[in-house]
N, C-alpha and C positions, 0 to 999 in steps of 0.2 A: 267662490271662496275669497275671503278676505284674510290676508296674512299680514302680520306686523311683527317686527323684531324689536323688542324692548330690552333695554339694559336694566337689570334689577338695581334698586336703590338700597341703601343700607338698612332701611326699615322694612324690607320685604323678606325677612328670614323665614316666615311661615310659608310664603309662596316658594322660596327656594327648597325648603325642607320637603314640601308636598311633591314637587316635581322630581326631585332627586330621589326620593324613596320610591316613587312610581317607576323611575328609570332603572333603579337597582332591582326592583321585583320583575320588570319586564325582561331585562337583559343582564342578568347577574354575571354571565361570562365576559361581558364587555368592560367591566370596571374592576379596579383593584379593591375598592371598598366593598364590603358586603352589606347587604340590607340589614342584617342583625347588628352590625357595628353602627351603621348610620342612624337606625331608629333609636339608638340609645344616646346619641349625641346631645349634649345640653344646649339650651338656646345660644349660649355664648359661642359655641362651636360654629353655628350657622352664621352668627353675626361676624365672626372672624373670616369665615369663608368669603362673605360679601365684601369685607374690607380688603382682602388679599387677592381675590380672584375675580376679575370683571366677568360677569355672568349675563348671558344673553338668553332670552326666552322667545320662542316662536309662539305667537298667539294667533290661532286660526279660528275665525268666526267666534271670537270671544273666549276661546279655550286655550289654556296653556298646553301646547302640543309638541314642544321640543326644547332642548336646552344645549348650551355649549358654554365653556369657560376658557379664559386665557390665564396664562400663569407666567411670571418672570422667572429668570434663572439668576439666583443671587451670585452665582459663581461666573457668569458670563452675561454681561449687560447687552450683548448683541443678539441674545437668544431668548425667545419666548416659546411657550407651549400652547398648543390647542388640546384641551382636555374635556372629558365628560360629555362629548357629543352624543346626543340621544334624540330620536324622534319617535312619538307615539305611534304604535302600529296602525291605527285608523288614519294617520297623516302621512304615512310613508308614501313616496312616489309623487309628491306634490311639489318638490323643489325646496322643502323646508331645510333639509340637511345642507344643501347648497347655500341657502341664504344665511344659515347660522355660521357656516365656515367663512362666508364673506364677512360677516360682522367681526369675527375674530381676526381675520386678515386686516380689515380696516383698523381695528383697535391696535394691532401690532404695528401697522404702518404709522399711525398717529403717535405712537410711543417711540418711533425710530428704531425698531428692532430690525436686524438684518436677515434673520432666519426664524421660521416658525416650525416647530417640531412636534410630532405626535407619535404615539404608539397605538398600534391596531392589532387586534387578534388575528392570527393567520387564517382562521376559519372564517372570518367576517368578510367574505368576498364582496358583498354589496358596499360595505364601508371602504374597502380598499379601492374598488372601482370609483367610487365617489371622490376620494382623496386624489386619485390619479387624475381624474377629470379636472380637478381644481389646480393641478400643477405640482402636487406633492410627489416626490421621488423617493424610492427606497434607499436607505443609507447602507444596508447590509448588516446593521446592528440588530441583534435580537436579545430578548430576555424572557424569562418566565415570571408570572406573577408570584408573589409570595403565598405561602400556604394560607388558606386551604385551596387556593386556586393555582398551585404550582404546576398543574397539568396544561395550563393555558400558555401558549407560546405567543409573544408579541413581536411585531416588526416595527422598527422605527422608520418614519418617513419625514422628509424635510421640504419646506418650501422656501426658496430664496426670495427675499423681498427686496424691492428697489428702494433703496434709502437715499434720501436727498431732498 
């Protein structure tokens, strides 16, 4: 297996759209956005996402097999978010999720963020275990997703980053 983590460039909107829609179909309960909403996004929306959200793709043997994004917090310059983590079913268990998380941690560190925060569905035990192995700790904060996914409860986790 040959795995590479690539950061998408601003001209890779079609690639982002393809992998994001695949993720939303595979794991609809893991994301706030629905497939039905995302499939209708105009090209400008995908372009804006690439401008605002550093996006990393795991390429396994030449195939896009996972993704993750980072996001800043306009209200707290010390805080960034890890969002949209997804690994294709055929590629799970190969260390791809860990490599994608490490890409966002490296991005957050290079941007001098002090904390990296994420939300994870309480039923997603494999993801919770992965985040815990990478050093994320529960904050005790919970929320439910907006309708139509308001039956899904998420827990917030945080990773303290060494800034300096």
